[in-house]
MIVOMAR-110033 format. One record per residue (C-alpha): x, y, z. Coordinates in Angstrom, 3 decimals, decimal comma, padded with zeros to 6 digits. Layout:
<pt xx="X" yy="Y" zz="Z"/>
...
//
This chain:
<pt xx="171,781" yy="038,359" zz="080,424"/>
<pt xx="174,786" yy="039,575" zz="082,434"/>
<pt xx="174,821" yy="042,942" zz="080,638"/>
<pt xx="171,104" yy="043,478" zz="081,348"/>
<pt xx="171,012" yy="042,227" zz="084,962"/>
<pt xx="174,411" yy="043,310" zz="086,283"/>
<pt xx="175,343" yy="046,273" zz="084,113"/>
<pt xx="171,894" yy="047,875" zz="083,641"/>
<pt xx="172,269" yy="047,962" zz="079,875"/>
<pt xx="169,123" yy="048,412" zz="077,772"/>
<pt xx="168,246" yy="045,188" zz="075,912"/>
<pt xx="167,609" yy="047,164" zz="072,687"/>
<pt xx="171,257" yy="048,315" zz="072,727"/>
<pt xx="172,457" yy="044,711" zz="072,276"/>
<pt xx="173,019" yy="042,904" zz="068,968"/>
<pt xx="173,900" yy="039,196" zz="068,934"/>
<pt xx="174,949" yy="037,711" zz="065,596"/>
<pt xx="175,623" yy="034,135" zz="064,596"/>
<pt xx="175,962" yy="032,260" zz="061,318"/>
<pt xx="173,052" yy="029,853" zz="060,920"/>
<pt xx="169,315" yy="030,199" zz="061,470"/>
<pt xx="169,423" yy="027,160" zz="063,743"/>
<pt xx="172,102" yy="028,701" zz="065,980"/>
<pt xx="170,249" yy="032,028" zz="066,059"/>
<pt xx="167,018" yy="030,280" zz="067,042"/>
<pt xx="168,754" yy="028,374" zz="069,830"/>
<pt xx="170,420" yy="031,563" zz="071,075"/>
<pt xx="167,070" yy="033,372" zz="070,999"/>
<pt xx="165,435" yy="030,587" zz="073,076"/>
<pt xx="168,226" yy="030,697" zz="075,671"/>
<pt xx="168,084" yy="034,500" zz="075,907"/>
<pt xx="164,298" yy="034,383" zz="076,390"/>
<pt xx="164,612" yy="031,715" zz="079,094"/>
<pt xx="167,141" yy="033,741" zz="081,084"/>
<pt xx="165,874" yy="037,280" zz="080,562"/>
<pt xx="162,137" yy="036,740" zz="080,044"/>
<pt xx="160,224" yy="039,720" zz="078,592"/>
<pt xx="163,386" yy="041,862" zz="078,661"/>
<pt xx="164,960" yy="039,753" zz="075,909"/>
<pt xx="162,327" yy="040,566" zz="073,271"/>
<pt xx="164,002" yy="043,775" zz="072,163"/>
<pt xx="167,454" yy="042,233" zz="071,712"/>
<pt xx="168,342" yy="041,577" zz="068,065"/>
<pt xx="169,412" yy="037,919" zz="067,955"/>
<pt xx="169,891" yy="036,873" zz="064,356"/>
<pt xx="172,160" yy="035,816" zz="061,513"/>
<pt xx="174,228" yy="038,323" zz="059,534"/>
<pt xx="171,759" yy="038,053" zz="056,648"/>
<pt xx="168,626" yy="038,567" zz="058,763"/>
<pt xx="170,170" yy="041,600" zz="060,446"/>
<pt xx="171,030" yy="043,110" zz="057,060"/>
<pt xx="167,541" yy="042,424" zz="055,654"/>
<pt xx="165,964" yy="044,336" zz="058,549"/>
<pt xx="168,273" yy="047,303" zz="057,955"/>
<pt xx="167,795" yy="047,267" zz="054,170"/>
<pt xx="163,989" yy="047,017" zz="054,357"/>
<pt xx="164,132" yy="050,393" zz="056,057"/>
<pt xx="166,850" yy="052,270" zz="054,183"/>
<pt xx="167,679" yy="050,563" zz="050,850"/>
<pt xx="165,760" yy="053,227" zz="048,871"/>
<pt xx="168,817" yy="055,465" zz="049,392"/>
<pt xx="170,783" yy="053,104" zz="047,136"/>
<pt xx="168,130" yy="053,169" zz="044,411"/>
<pt xx="166,171" yy="050,007" zz="045,298"/>
<pt xx="162,574" yy="049,784" zz="046,539"/>
<pt xx="162,194" yy="048,568" zz="050,118"/>
<pt xx="160,025" yy="045,659" zz="048,889"/>
<pt xx="163,007" yy="044,090" zz="047,070"/>
<pt xx="163,017" yy="040,342" zz="046,351"/>
<pt xx="165,725" yy="038,005" zz="047,675"/>
<pt xx="166,860" yy="035,465" zz="045,079"/>
<pt xx="167,677" yy="031,949" zz="046,232"/>
<pt xx="170,193" yy="029,639" zz="044,544"/>
<pt xx="167,700" yy="028,409" zz="041,921"/>
<pt xx="166,727" yy="031,963" zz="040,963"/>
<pt xx="170,398" yy="032,896" zz="040,657"/>
<pt xx="171,095" yy="029,858" zz="038,501"/>
<pt xx="168,223" yy="030,646" zz="036,105"/>
<pt xx="169,392" yy="034,231" zz="035,728"/>
<pt xx="173,034" yy="033,225" zz="035,163"/>
<pt xx="171,947" yy="030,679" zz="032,507"/>
<pt xx="169,902" yy="033,360" zz="030,682"/>
<pt xx="172,864" yy="035,734" zz="030,690"/>
<pt xx="175,217" yy="032,995" zz="029,436"/>
<pt xx="172,831" yy="032,343" zz="026,523"/>
<pt xx="172,677" yy="036,048" zz="025,769"/>
<pt xx="176,488" yy="036,268" zz="025,774"/>
<pt xx="176,655" yy="033,111" zz="023,605"/>
<pt xx="178,792" yy="031,225" zz="026,127"/>
<pt xx="179,198" yy="027,490" zz="025,607"/>
<pt xx="177,768" yy="025,712" zz="028,721"/>
<pt xx="180,307" yy="022,903" zz="028,161"/>
<pt xx="183,165" yy="025,383" zz="028,536"/>
<pt xx="181,592" yy="027,498" zz="031,260"/>
<pt xx="179,772" yy="025,960" zz="034,193"/>
<pt xx="177,003" yy="028,064" zz="035,729"/>
<pt xx="177,929" yy="026,808" zz="039,214"/>
<pt xx="181,554" yy="027,892" zz="038,763"/>
<pt xx="180,434" yy="031,362" zz="037,677"/>
<pt xx="178,049" yy="031,628" zz="040,632"/>
<pt xx="180,858" yy="030,633" zz="043,005"/>
<pt xx="183,231" yy="033,186" zz="041,437"/>
<pt xx="180,665" yy="035,986" zz="041,792"/>
<pt xx="179,936" yy="034,980" zz="045,382"/>
<pt xx="183,667" yy="034,998" zz="046,246"/>
<pt xx="184,051" yy="038,429" zz="044,652"/>
<pt xx="181,169" yy="039,784" zz="046,738"/>
<pt xx="182,648" yy="038,262" zz="049,904"/>
<pt xx="185,744" yy="040,365" zz="049,236"/>
<pt xx="183,624" yy="043,393" zz="048,170"/>
<pt xx="184,980" yy="043,370" zz="044,612"/>
<pt xx="182,612" yy="045,156" zz="042,186"/>
<pt xx="182,176" yy="044,008" zz="038,536"/>
<pt xx="184,419" yy="046,816" zz="037,178"/>
<pt xx="187,208" yy="045,919" zz="039,592"/>
<pt xx="186,730" yy="042,235" zz="038,806"/>
<pt xx="187,244" yy="042,971" zz="035,111"/>
<pt xx="190,461" yy="044,919" zz="035,853"/>
<pt xx="191,753" yy="042,135" zz="038,146"/>
<pt xx="191,003" yy="039,534" zz="035,441"/>
<pt xx="193,706" yy="041,076" zz="033,240"/>
<pt xx="194,279" yy="039,007" zz="030,103"/>
<pt xx="192,728" yy="035,825" zz="031,502"/>
<pt xx="189,966" yy="035,254" zz="028,901"/>
<pt xx="187,977" yy="032,936" zz="031,150"/>
<pt xx="187,893" yy="035,448" zz="034,009"/>
<pt xx="187,034" yy="038,197" zz="031,513"/>
<pt xx="183,957" yy="036,137" zz="030,541"/>
<pt xx="183,099" yy="035,751" zz="034,233"/>
<pt xx="183,447" yy="039,530" zz="034,608"/>
<pt xx="181,006" yy="040,082" zz="031,724"/>
<pt xx="178,444" yy="037,751" zz="033,329"/>
<pt xx="178,964" yy="039,415" zz="036,735"/>
<pt xx="178,299" yy="042,899" zz="035,292"/>
<pt xx="175,148" yy="041,721" zz="033,464"/>
<pt xx="173,990" yy="039,774" zz="036,517"/>
<pt xx="174,188" yy="042,803" zz="038,811"/>
<pt xx="172,424" yy="044,991" zz="036,224"/>
<pt xx="169,594" yy="042,430" zz="035,946"/>
<pt xx="169,242" yy="042,152" zz="039,719"/>
<pt xx="168,949" yy="045,931" zz="040,014"/>
<pt xx="166,417" yy="046,051" zz="037,157"/>
<pt xx="164,339" yy="043,336" zz="038,887"/>
<pt xx="164,620" yy="045,113" zz="042,270"/>
<pt xx="166,239" yy="041,945" zz="043,594"/>
<pt xx="169,297" yy="040,859" zz="045,573"/>
<pt xx="171,036" yy="037,585" zz="046,225"/>
<pt xx="172,211" yy="036,548" zz="049,708"/>
<pt xx="175,685" yy="038,026" zz="049,239"/>
<pt xx="174,194" yy="041,374" zz="048,194"/>
<pt xx="172,399" yy="041,684" zz="051,519"/>
<pt xx="175,742" yy="042,186" zz="053,252"/>
<pt xx="177,451" yy="044,115" zz="050,460"/>
<pt xx="174,591" yy="046,625" zz="050,119"/>
<pt xx="174,359" yy="047,133" zz="053,892"/>
<pt xx="178,079" yy="047,933" zz="054,074"/>
<pt xx="177,662" yy="050,329" zz="051,104"/>
<pt xx="174,717" yy="051,959" zz="052,865"/>
<pt xx="176,822" yy="052,499" zz="055,995"/>
<pt xx="179,759" yy="053,840" zz="054,002"/>
<pt xx="177,749" yy="056,241" zz="051,836"/>
<pt xx="175,226" yy="057,467" zz="054,409"/>
<pt xx="176,937" yy="058,270" zz="057,732"/>
<pt xx="173,624" yy="059,245" zz="059,358"/>
<pt xx="172,266" yy="055,701" zz="058,805"/>
<pt xx="175,449" yy="054,207" zz="060,262"/>
<pt xx="175,243" yy="056,584" zz="063,217"/>
<pt xx="171,627" yy="055,548" zz="063,895"/>
<pt xx="172,610" yy="051,868" zz="064,146"/>
<pt xx="175,826" yy="052,599" zz="066,062"/>
<pt xx="173,669" yy="054,363" zz="068,656"/>
<pt xx="171,214" yy="051,468" zz="068,726"/>
<pt xx="173,788" yy="048,665" zz="068,890"/>
<pt xx="176,251" yy="049,805" zz="071,524"/>
<pt xx="177,056" yy="046,212" zz="072,513"/>
<pt xx="177,748" yy="043,726" zz="069,734"/>
<pt xx="178,430" yy="040,012" zz="070,084"/>
<pt xx="179,484" yy="037,691" zz="067,281"/>
<pt xx="179,520" yy="033,908" zz="067,542"/>
<pt xx="181,716" yy="031,593" zz="065,387"/>
<pt xx="183,881" yy="034,620" zz="064,610"/>
<pt xx="186,544" yy="032,515" zz="062,896"/>
<pt xx="184,159" yy="032,058" zz="059,951"/>
<pt xx="183,720" yy="035,752" zz="059,140"/>
<pt xx="184,708" yy="036,794" zz="055,630"/>
<pt xx="185,789" yy="040,278" zz="054,514"/>
<pt xx="182,333" yy="041,779" zz="054,006"/>
<pt xx="181,057" yy="040,476" zz="057,363"/>
<pt xx="184,202" yy="041,748" zz="059,077"/>
<pt xx="183,657" yy="045,189" zz="057,472"/>
<pt xx="180,001" yy="045,217" zz="058,586"/>
<pt xx="180,877" yy="044,449" zz="062,225"/>
<pt xx="183,835" yy="046,877" zz="062,227"/>
<pt xx="181,661" yy="049,759" zz="061,015"/>
<pt xx="178,919" yy="049,071" zz="063,562"/>
<pt xx="181,347" yy="048,731" zz="066,484"/>
<pt xx="183,601" yy="051,674" zz="065,533"/>
<pt xx="181,843" yy="054,259" zz="067,729"/>
<pt xx="181,485" yy="052,545" zz="071,118"/>
<pt xx="184,057" yy="049,772" zz="070,636"/>
<pt xx="182,055" yy="047,271" zz="072,702"/>
<pt xx="182,599" yy="044,165" zz="070,621"/>
<pt xx="182,680" yy="040,645" zz="072,021"/>
<pt xx="183,565" yy="037,855" zz="069,611"/>
<pt xx="183,749" yy="034,133" zz="070,294"/>
<pt xx="185,859" yy="032,102" zz="067,916"/>
<pt xx="188,427" yy="029,367" zz="067,609"/>
<pt xx="191,344" yy="029,827" zz="065,236"/>
<pt xx="191,845" yy="026,047" zz="065,334"/>
<pt xx="188,455" yy="025,643" zz="063,642"/>
<pt xx="188,996" yy="028,344" zz="061,043"/>
<pt xx="187,387" yy="027,606" zz="057,663"/>
<pt xx="188,714" yy="030,742" zz="055,982"/>
<pt xx="191,710" yy="032,415" zz="057,557"/>
<pt xx="191,474" yy="033,729" zz="061,073"/>
<pt xx="190,993" yy="037,476" zz="060,833"/>
<pt xx="192,873" yy="039,840" zz="063,110"/>
<pt xx="194,281" yy="037,158" zz="065,393"/>
<pt xx="196,128" yy="039,884" zz="067,301"/>
<pt xx="193,377" yy="042,387" zz="067,950"/>
<pt xx="194,638" yy="045,609" zz="069,542"/>
<pt xx="193,026" yy="046,770" zz="072,802"/>
<pt xx="191,157" yy="043,464" zz="073,083"/>
<pt xx="190,990" yy="041,422" zz="076,246"/>
<pt xx="191,496" yy="037,745" zz="075,385"/>
<pt xx="189,665" yy="035,152" zz="077,466"/>
<pt xx="190,560" yy="031,538" zz="076,764"/>
<pt xx="187,796" yy="028,962" zz="077,038"/>
<pt xx="189,903" yy="025,857" zz="077,554"/>
<pt xx="187,589" yy="023,515" zz="079,435"/>
<pt xx="185,961" yy="020,892" zz="077,223"/>
<pt xx="182,743" yy="019,144" zz="078,251"/>
<pt xx="182,350" yy="016,529" zz="075,531"/>
<pt xx="185,576" yy="014,576" zz="075,146"/>
<pt xx="187,784" yy="012,344" zz="077,250"/>
<pt xx="191,248" yy="013,617" zz="078,189"/>
<pt xx="192,990" yy="011,146" zz="075,858"/>
<pt xx="191,111" yy="012,541" zz="072,867"/>
<pt xx="192,018" yy="016,083" zz="073,931"/>
<pt xx="195,695" yy="015,167" zz="074,464"/>
<pt xx="195,902" yy="013,839" zz="070,911"/>
<pt xx="194,064" yy="016,871" zz="069,496"/>
<pt xx="196,306" yy="019,259" zz="071,469"/>
<pt xx="199,466" yy="017,597" zz="070,153"/>
<pt xx="198,286" yy="017,674" zz="066,514"/>
<pt xx="197,011" yy="021,265" zz="066,483"/>
<pt xx="200,101" yy="022,555" zz="068,295"/>
<pt xx="201,970" yy="022,190" zz="064,974"/>
<pt xx="199,791" yy="024,836" zz="063,287"/>
<pt xx="201,528" yy="028,155" zz="062,700"/>
<pt xx="200,098" yy="031,531" zz="063,638"/>
<pt xx="197,564" yy="030,232" zz="066,172"/>
<pt xx="196,853" yy="031,484" zz="069,664"/>
<pt xx="198,222" yy="028,924" zz="072,108"/>
<pt xx="195,710" yy="027,094" zz="074,283"/>
<pt xx="195,468" yy="023,692" zz="075,887"/>
<pt xx="192,120" yy="021,960" zz="076,197"/>
<pt xx="191,336" yy="020,004" zz="079,362"/>
<pt xx="188,319" yy="018,231" zz="080,812"/>
<pt xx="186,962" yy="016,912" zz="084,102"/>
<pt xx="185,793" yy="013,817" zz="082,210"/>
<pt xx="187,668" yy="010,511" zz="082,673"/>
<pt xx="190,938" yy="009,738" zz="080,833"/>
<pt xx="189,058" yy="007,363" zz="078,527"/>
<pt xx="190,376" yy="004,678" zz="076,163"/>
<pt xx="193,585" yy="005,188" zz="074,264"/>
<pt xx="193,305" yy="006,024" zz="070,585"/>
<pt xx="193,820" yy="003,100" zz="068,202"/>
<pt xx="195,589" yy="004,088" zz="064,983"/>
<pt xx="195,650" yy="002,096" zz="061,736"/>
<pt xx="197,164" yy="002,993" zz="058,369"/>
<pt xx="196,027" yy="001,529" zz="055,043"/>
<pt xx="197,258" yy="001,418" zz="051,463"/>
<pt xx="193,849" yy="002,197" zz="049,977"/>
<pt xx="190,266" yy="003,147" zz="050,708"/>
<pt xx="189,151" yy="-000,422" zz="049,954"/>
<pt xx="191,482" yy="-001,784" zz="052,627"/>
<pt xx="190,227" yy="000,770" zz="055,105"/>
<pt xx="186,553" yy="-000,028" zz="054,452"/>
<pt xx="187,246" yy="-003,766" zz="054,676"/>
<pt xx="188,950" yy="-003,320" zz="058,049"/>
<pt xx="186,086" yy="-001,201" zz="059,420"/>
<pt xx="183,434" yy="-003,701" zz="058,288"/>
<pt xx="185,535" yy="-006,551" zz="059,752"/>
<pt xx="185,931" yy="-004,781" zz="063,129"/>
<pt xx="182,176" yy="-004,203" zz="063,385"/>
<pt xx="181,392" yy="-007,835" zz="062,521"/>
<pt xx="184,000" yy="-009,086" zz="065,032"/>
<pt xx="182,696" yy="-006,815" zz="067,802"/>
<pt xx="179,114" yy="-007,963" zz="067,302"/>
<pt xx="179,968" yy="-011,682" zz="067,049"/>
<pt xx="182,644" yy="-012,067" zz="069,725"/>
<pt xx="182,315" yy="-009,122" zz="072,129"/>
<pt xx="178,525" yy="-008,894" zz="072,505"/>
<pt xx="178,371" yy="-005,421" zz="070,983"/>
<pt xx="175,359" yy="-004,095" zz="069,067"/>
<pt xx="175,421" yy="-002,593" zz="065,583"/>
<pt xx="174,040" yy="000,634" zz="067,051"/>
<pt xx="177,243" yy="000,997" zz="069,163"/>
<pt xx="179,204" yy="001,930" zz="066,021"/>
<pt xx="179,518" yy="005,137" zz="064,012"/>
<pt xx="181,718" yy="005,673" zz="060,955"/>
<pt xx="182,818" yy="009,256" zz="060,322"/>
<pt xx="184,175" yy="010,306" zz="056,938"/>
<pt xx="185,169" yy="013,654" zz="055,437"/>
<pt xx="183,038" yy="013,877" zz="052,268"/>
<pt xx="179,792" yy="012,212" zz="051,143"/>
<pt xx="181,574" yy="010,623" zz="048,170"/>
<pt xx="183,527" yy="008,431" zz="050,599"/>
<pt xx="180,431" yy="006,633" zz="051,830"/>
<pt xx="180,272" yy="004,308" zz="048,795"/>
<pt xx="183,278" yy="002,149" zz="049,724"/>
<pt xx="181,966" yy="001,644" zz="053,240"/>
<pt xx="178,496" yy="000,850" zz="051,917"/>
<pt xx="179,875" yy="-001,796" zz="049,560"/>
<pt xx="181,892" yy="-003,514" zz="052,287"/>
<pt xx="179,055" yy="-003,329" zz="054,818"/>
<pt xx="176,625" yy="-004,825" zz="052,285"/>
<pt xx="179,059" yy="-007,669" zz="051,551"/>
<pt xx="179,512" yy="-008,289" zz="055,286"/>
<pt xx="175,725" yy="-008,199" zz="055,769"/>
<pt xx="176,004" yy="-005,317" zz="058,262"/>
<pt xx="172,886" yy="-003,094" zz="058,487"/>
<pt xx="173,668" yy="000,617" zz="058,262"/>
<pt xx="172,020" yy="004,006" zz="058,005"/>
<pt xx="173,517" yy="007,018" zz="056,193"/>
<pt xx="173,043" yy="010,167" zz="058,280"/>
<pt xx="172,599" yy="013,491" zz="056,498"/>
<pt xx="173,134" yy="012,004" zz="053,036"/>
<pt xx="171,525" yy="009,637" zz="050,556"/>
<pt xx="172,383" yy="005,958" zz="050,483"/>
<pt xx="174,589" yy="005,438" zz="047,397"/>
<pt xx="172,206" yy="002,912" zz="045,842"/>
<pt xx="169,229" yy="005,212" zz="046,477"/>
<pt xx="170,750" yy="008,159" zz="044,599"/>
<pt xx="168,801" yy="009,197" zz="041,543"/>
<pt xx="171,555" yy="008,687" zz="038,971"/>
<pt xx="172,386" yy="005,241" zz="040,402"/>
<pt xx="168,725" yy="004,152" zz="040,407"/>
<pt xx="168,402" yy="005,387" zz="036,799"/>
<pt xx="171,461" yy="003,402" zz="035,762"/>
<pt xx="170,265" yy="000,268" zz="037,589"/>
<pt xx="166,854" yy="000,650" zz="035,903"/>
<pt xx="168,596" yy="000,620" zz="032,487"/>
<pt xx="170,461" yy="-002,546" zz="033,456"/>
<pt xx="167,216" yy="-004,148" zz="034,662"/>
<pt xx="165,489" yy="-003,358" zz="031,348"/>
<pt xx="168,402" yy="-004,873" zz="029,378"/>
<pt xx="168,173" yy="-007,986" zz="031,537"/>
<pt xx="164,371" yy="-008,059" zz="031,681"/>
<pt xx="162,439" yy="-005,985" zz="029,081"/>
<pt xx="159,167" yy="-006,929" zz="030,804"/>
<pt xx="160,076" yy="-004,849" zz="033,897"/>
<pt xx="157,480" yy="-002,085" zz="033,440"/>
<pt xx="158,553" yy="-000,188" zz="036,562"/>
<pt xx="162,128" yy="000,086" zz="035,305"/>
<pt xx="160,924" yy="001,093" zz="031,807"/>
<pt xx="158,732" yy="003,832" zz="033,301"/>
<pt xx="161,627" yy="005,135" zz="035,344"/>
<pt xx="163,972" yy="005,556" zz="032,351"/>
<pt xx="161,589" yy="006,327" zz="029,520"/>
<pt xx="162,448" yy="010,048" zz="029,640"/>
<pt xx="165,954" yy="009,781" zz="031,092"/>
//
């Protein structure tokens, strides 16, 4: 909005990229609110959507038709399984998911099947992966199809092999903005670098303290660094603790978060010998708060790192008769494999239980 209103820059010369469809949609709504009609010609999208738009126009130069299909995870899985059968690979020894992940990682780093085979050396397992990768790419090409990783890889190839196409988009996107920059992988980094090479107007927002991969180019030459240190969500005590912990990380850009919010409560720290002990303590604290301090169950939230950890808390909360709701996951006892297993146990206990018999008759 600033570039358009204050700097008289054409909206169609701006590209704004983020990582998820949800974030892109939110960004698009905000842009439209601020700029009105002017914002319509700005490209606000994810990396993948941007690449699809480019490829739909120019992919024929790389030997694909412009009406190519995009394979989702299920399509990929089916194709990988077919290839594994063809190569007579034992599914007990080789997991399709592991192979898919290996191929995806290779594409993130722009490693082609031939190079992958060379890098595999004498590692027989990786050599098998290399064979699947080569077949997989050949099949995709034959089917005029791409997976999500290909969208980026093929766009970078297009730019590298056809300078006139790159030049067209460099002229169009003179101002490029990338959100969540700390999450960029090699192929995304290459894509942005090529696009921004001509006019060098690149604005990235990222936080090395939130880096999922490794922070790329932490010391960027000729770049002006603007620190966004004010926090709007947390209390100062939370930020003080976070600042002290993250300060021990090596190779980060120094910053110190602050807020205009109140100091807030001090952090209470407990250490436990096991997950059971931890879950028991949490359930006990909730029960105590509700019974003796007039708190409500809805005042509490339990955060854990992985979905697998929910089970211990669920067990202890059930025993303590505490109602709970799993957010963004499935209640342990409602998971398919658990319900199947419980149905077996019910049939053993009570053969008349028709519902349980129906559930497991083909499982």
